[in-house]
N, C-alpha and C positions, 0 to 999 in steps of 0.2 A: 896486954889489954889495951894499952894506949895506942899501939900500932894498928890494932884491928879497927878502932874507931876512926882513926885518920883514913884508913883504907876505904871505909864505907862512905866517908864524906867525899872522897875523891871520885868514887863511882857515881854518886848522886850528881856531883857537879858536871861530870863528863856526860851523863845522860841528858841533863838539862841543856847542856851546850849543844849536843847533837840535835835536840828537838828545836831549839831556837834557831840553829843554823838551817834546818829544813824549812821552818816556817817562813823565814825571811827570804830563803831561796825561791820558794814558791811565789811569794809576793813579787819578787823581782821578775821572774819568768812571766807572770800574769800581766805585768805592766808592759812587757814587750809585745803582747798580742793585740792587734787592732780590733776595736769594737765594731760588730756587724751593723750596717746602716739600717735604721727602722723605716718600714714602708708607711707612708702617710695614709691616714684613714680617710677614705673618700666618702662624702655625703651623697647618698642615693637620691636623685631627683627624678620623679616620675614624669613621663611624657604624656600629655593630655590633649584631647581634642576640644575645640571650642567653636562657637558660631557667633558672629557679630550681630548684635541686636539692632534692629531698625524698626522703631515703632511706627504704627500707621492706624488708620481707621479700618475696622474689620467688621464686615457683615456676619453676624453670628447665626447659628441655627440651634434648634432645640430638639433633642432626641425624644421620639415618642414611640410607643409600641402598644399593640393590642390585637384583638381578634375581630374579624369581620362578622357583621350580622346583616341580614337582609333588610333593606330599607322598607320594602313593602312585604308584609306577611300578615295574612288574616286567617282566622279560623272559620270554617264553613259550618253553618247550622241550617237545619230544615225548619221552615216556618209552617209547613203543612205535613200531613201524614200520608203514607201510601207505600206501594212497592216500588223499589228502585228498578229502572229499566235500562236497557243497552243504549249507549250514545254514539258508538262508533270508535271511541277511544277507551282503552282499558282503565278501569278505576283502580289504579295501582300507584304506589309511591314512585316518583321519578317521571311520571307521564307529563308531557308538556302540553299546555293549552294556550293558544293565542288569545288575545284580548277579545272578549265577546263570545268565545266558543262555549258550547254547552258542556259543562263538567258533569252534571247529574240531571237525570230526568226521572220524575216520580209519576207514577200512574195517575192520570187526571180524568179518566173516563167519567167517573161519578160526578165530579165537580163540573165538568163541561156540560153534561146532560142537565144538571140542575140549573146551570146558567141559561141554557137554551130554553128551559121551561119558563124561567122568569121573563125572558125576552118575548116568548109567545104570549104570556099574560099581558105584557105591556102593549103588544101589537093588538090584542083583542080590545084593550081599554081605549086605545086610540081610535079603532074602528067604530066603537060605540058612540064616540062624541062627534063623529064627522057630520051627521045630519044636523045637529045643533049648531055646529060651527058654520055650516053652509047658510043657515037661516039668520043666526044672530051676529056672526062675524064673517061676512062674505069676503072682506078684504084679506083675511088671514087663511081662508079656506085653501087656496092654491098651495100655500107653503106646507100645510099639514098634509095635503093630498100627495104632494111630491115626496114628503118624508115617509108616508105610508107605503107608497109604491117602491121606494128604494130600501125598505126595511129588509134585513137579512139576518136571521138568527145565528148564522155561522160567522158573521163578521162583527168587529167591534162596534158598539152602539154609538151612532153619531149624536151630537147635541140636539136637543129638542128645538123646534122652531121658536124664535123669539116672539114673545107676546107683543102685539101692537100697542096695547094700553093696559092700565092696571085692571080694568074690568075683565079683559080677556085672560090676564094672568091669574086672577082669582077664579075664573071659570075652570081653567086647566088644573089649578091646584086643588079645587074642590073635587075633581075626578081622581085625585090621588096619583096623577101621572108623574109629578116630580119625585115623589117618594119612591115609586117603582124604578124610575130612571137612575137615581143615585144608588139604590140597592144593587142594580145590575152593574153599574160602574165599579162598585166595591167588589162584586164577585169577579169581574174581569181582572181587577188588580190582583186578587187572591189567586186566580187561575194562573197568572204569570209566574207565581212563586213555585209552581211545579217544575219549572225549568231553572236550574242554577247555572248561571253563566259566569265566566271568568271576568272579574272587573279589570284585570290587567294581565299581560302575558306572564306566565310563570309555570312552575312545576308543583305537583303535589308532593309535599314533604311528610304528610301523614294521612292515612285513610283508615277510618274506623268502621266501615261497612263494606259489604260485598254486593255484587249485582244480584238482584232478586230478593234482597232483604227488605223487610217492612220497617219503615222508619216512622217516628212520631214527631209531632211538632215540638221544636226546641231541642231535638237531638243533635249532638255534635257529629258531623260527617267526616271532617278531616281538616287539613291545613294547606293553604296555597301560598307559595313564596315566589315573589318576582325574582327574575334572574338578570344579571348584568350590572345592577347598581346596588352597592353595599355601603355600609357605614362602619368605619373602624372606631371602636370605643377605646380611647386612650386615657389613661389617668396621668394627670400632670400635677406636680407639686405646686402648692399654693404660691411658693416663692417664685416660681417660673411662669405663673399665669400672666403676668404683665407683658411677657414677650409675645403672646398670641392674641389674635383678634379674628372675629368672624369674617370669612371671605379670604383668609390667608391661605397660601398654597403650601402643600406638604409633598415632599418626594417620598414615595412609598416603595418598598421592596420586600421580597420574601427570601428567606434563607433556604427554602425548599425548591423553588422554581425560579427560572431565569426571567428577567424582565423588570422594568420599573414602571410605576404608575404615578400620575399626578393627582393628588387629592385636594379637596377644598374643605376648609373648616366650616361646617354647617351651623353648629350650635356649641355653646359653652355652658355647661350646667351652672346653676346658681347655688347648688348644694355642695357642701364640703363634707368629705368623709372624716368623721371625728377622730377615728383611730389613726389613719395615715396622713391626714391633712392634705388630701389630694382632691382634685376636681376632674370630673369626666368631660372630655372633649370629643365631639362627634365629627369625624372626618369622612366626607362622602367621596367615593371612588367607584369608577366603573371599569369593566374589563371582562372579556369572555373567559379568560383563564382563572378568574377569581372564583372562590367558593366560600359559602358561609362557614364560619368557624376557623378559617385560615388565619394563622398567626403572622402578623406583618410588623415590620419596623419602619420608621420614617424619620425624616428630618424636616422640621417646620422652619420656614424663614422667620427669624427673630429680628430684634433691633440691632443697629450698628453701634459698636463701642468705639470710642475715640481714644487715640494715643495708647494702643495696646499691642501686644505681640502674643502669638500662639506658640506654646512650647509643649513638649512631651510631658505628660503627667508624672512620669517616673523621675523627672528632674526636680520635682518639688520635695523639700525637706519639711516635714510636719505641716504640709499644706500652706506654708507661709514664707518659706525662704528657698533660695537657690544658691548654688555655688557659682561664683564668677572668678575669673583670673584677673588680678590687678597687677599692673606694671609687667605683665608677661611672665611673672615669676611667683606670685603669691596667690594662694587659694583663699578666697574670702566668702563668708556667708552674707548674702545680700537679701534683705527683707523685700517681699513683693506683695501686691494685693491681687488676690485671685478674683477676677471679675466674673468668670463663668467657667464651668468644667464640662467637658464632653467625655465620651467613653474612653478615649486614648489621649486627649490633649486638654490643656488648660489655657485660658486666655488671661493674661496677667498684665498688670501695669506696675510702674515703679522702677523699671530698668532703663537707665538713660541710654540714648542712642550711642552706639559704638562700644557698649559693654561686651566683654568677651564672656559668653555664657558657657559653662562647662557642659559638654554633651556626652563625654565618655564616662565609663564606670571606673571609679578610683577606689579600690579597697582601702579601708581605713582612713578615708579622707577626713580632715579636720580643719577648722578655721585657723589660718596662718600657715598651712602646709606649703612648702616650696615645690613648685612644679615647673615644667617646661612645655610650651605650646608646640604642638606638632604643626610645622609650617604649612603643609599643604591643606590644612583644614581651616586656616584663619580667614580665607577669602569667602567662605560660605556665609551667607546672610539669611536671617529670618525676616522675610518680607511678606506682605499680604499676598503678593503674586505667588510666592512659594506655597503658602498654605492653601490658596485658592485652587492651585493646580493639582492638589492631591485628591485622592478619592475620598468620598464621604466616610468610608469605613475607617480611614486612617485619622481624620481630623474632625469628623462630624460636621463638615460644611457642605453646602450645596455646590454642585459642579457649576 
């Protein structure tokens, strides 16, 4: 029994020795193997593009837009009644009439005959006083005789001879000649209303009657619109109204047709739209290619801002900061003051001359980010000359 116990102890010690020998052998062999060199972790630095800031005085513009409306447009009404007659030009929409041309003629036969009857009555009244004039007013008789001889019922009535004294004047008035004379002049004026003439050159934009129709006094006949000269009604925010003044020039263009036109600010409304806080500005412009209702855009010359620079609006962060590169390695948020915004650009101040403005897109950019400036872009400067040479569609300035 004792021998069996000793034998078990010897087996245990032999197993433990083998394990210990294997462990230390592996440690020794591991110490002989050289450790593989570790690769250094490189910090990734983005390459960015910048432009050097150069502040200057910049003449600004104000974007305006609106639709054209005819400067001269009137509605035509009939002051007399009668049948509409042919004039030689069709009474249709789009028909052009020169200034003074007859747009519409209304049958005036009845009115003309009535006028001639009144003239004949006046002629008879003058003839009846001639004997008395020859006896009582011999000095005035030749004038009345000449007036009587030249009387023509088909011609406009000339003024009555001037009385030599108050006594003669009362004599003529007592025969009711002055009353007849002014009644006839009134009828002559009314007779002229049977012809409706164009007060200015233009086209008919609306016609409410046809040839041969019978019209009544006060009836609407149509609408005449002058061509060539229009006004664009633009709505300008109240905050920008100080940039504009009457007589200022505006460069206008259309996105539908080629060409540019120079307009002039004719009027600035005194009323403010309560909802939008805008003011209507009326800009006059002429051109054969223009049409009423055409939508146009424009750029009005505004005031000059001092010590500013124009940048792309996409560079603004929250409309009050931009990214700049400091010491050619560090990306920094720089506060700026936005003096004016255009459709694609912004005019800002607060960037010192020589500042490197970030112009490229940097995904994940943050304040304090390390960057490297792309060398070939460093020499580009933002100057007034640069912005002035661009098209108005890019920066909103006049050429």
